[in-house]
C-alpha positions, 0 to 999 in steps of 0.5 A: 499500500502506498498512496498520495492522500493524507493517510490514517494509520495506527503506528508510523515508525520513523526510521527503517534501520536495526531498531525500526525494522525490529519494532515493525517485525516485533509488531507482526502478531499485533498487525495480524490479530488486531489489524493494525495499520503500521507505516515505515519511513526511512530515507535510505533505498533498502531494496537493493541491499535485500535482493542482492546476493550476500556478500560478506565484507571483511570492513563491515560493522558488526553488533554483540547480540546478548542472548536475551537479544537472540530470544526476542529474534527467535520470538519475531521468527528471524533467528534462524536466519540471523544465526547463519552469520552469527558468531557465538560468543562462548567466553569473554575475558576482561583484563586490565593492563599492567595489572593481575586481575582478571575475569572469564565468563564462560557459556557453560557456567551459566548454563547457555549455549552461547553469552551472546553472538556477533552478527553484521549489521548488514546482515541483521538488516537484511534479515529484519527486511526480509521478514517486513516484506512479508507484512502488509505495511505501509512503505515510504522508502526512500523518504524523510519526514519534514514536518512533524506536528501534534494533532488531535489524536497522535501526530500528522506527518509531512513526508518529502514525498508530498505525502501527509500521514495521521498517526495515532502513535508515532515512534522515533527510531531514527538515531536521533539524526534527523533533528525531529527531536530537536524540532518537538523540543525534546532536549538531551542530556550529553556527558562528553567522555572526551574519548573517540573510538576507533573502529575495524576488523582485524586479523589474528594469527589464532583462531578466536575460539568464540572468546570476546576480549575487554582490555582496560588500559591507561589510554582507554579500553580495547575490545575484540569481538570474535567474527567468523574464522580469525577475524574480529571486530575492533574497539579501540577507545583513546582520548579525543585528539590522540586518535589522529595520530593512529588513524594516520599510521600505516597498517603495519604501524598501527597493527604493531601499536596494537599488539603493544597495547593489547599483548599476544592473548588473542595471537598476532595481529596481521591485518587491519580493515578500514578505520571508522572514528566515532566521538563517545558520549552518553546521550540520554533524552530527556523525554521518551514518551509523550501522548502519541509519541514514543522515542527508541533506540539512539534516539532515547539513548547513545551509550559507550560500547565498552559493555556492548548495551547499546542495541541490546537495551534498544532492542528491550525497549521494542519489545517492551514497547509492544508488550504495553501496546498489547496489553493496553489495546486488549483493554480498550486504550487507544493506541498512543494513550498516556495509558499505554505509554505510561505502561511502556516507560514504566517497563523500561525505566529500571533497565535503562537506568541500570544500564546506563549507570553500569556502562558509564561508571564502568568507563569512569572507574577505569578511566582513572589513573591511580594505583589504589584504584588500579589495585581495587579494580584488579582485586574486583576483576579477580573476585568476580572470578572468585564470587560465582553468584555475583558473576552469574547475576552480572552476566545474566543481566548483561545477557539481557536474561534478567534485569 
């Protein structure tokens, strides 16, 4: 369905990326059972990416998916296809440079097949959009929202195509880059870390054995996530400005410096792909709900990548919104009613607070260069190895199995 006159829809999803596409898939049971009308507005053309033969790329960005997120994808019916390009994380090794302390989390200790998975973002998007193509959605792609104004029941959206939508519930899942939040007067709190992450694929001399590495150094944390074969996704954090020198290095010189900073635990670094640099901040929207409006994903919160929780937190938000809609609509509430959205916010509040506090606290603790704190951090890492229940609780929360 694609019409030119003003169209009434129950839900308008602004953004067809990973979060918006996940929401569309998660809404499938409500679309079928309640005949909800759902529109997706996305500025990038998607058909070519979905239909073209899959070409794995060494330079492709990837995301760490928690075990709980895999369960959510299974409920959407997309996990069997998603798993085709997923590399399991069976062990996580956390250490601090120059200190004895380390902690290891193993899947068998927690009774799960994997602690999580690493999946190329492009593959996740392809699988989600293939599922979306089977649903009766109102696609507006490529299109952008140029006007967004409150209406009697929901919001009125003016699109770059000249079309207009009247939506009972509008969901901002555009990553916060479109400026729609600002146009609606939704401010964000921003705490810059004064850090920049260099992200790239690297190849090692050894098989990765499905191990994810987190190493804290005086310059910032280094994370390595296992990909297929001997490839790994590198996230290397630098003090803002210091990344420029490394970005200008030859591949060989950069690999030498990475080897010196990380050590030989993962083998020798032999190859590095295209480098991407991202300034790091903790950004949280001051409002995530209004009557007829919900904010999801990076539009609601942008976290430091050290704890690997950004997309997993967003996906839990997707599932909580669908649960609140299911509950509210079954009780006769309107799709964008404040009762429904307050329920959604209540479901999200503790999880969002705990994850933000954990990831922010981790960065600030390991960012302080103090011998006393270094010993305390080492003792804490060793302690996590020794105190089984504490380790299991933290791990299950990180996997999205507990809140």
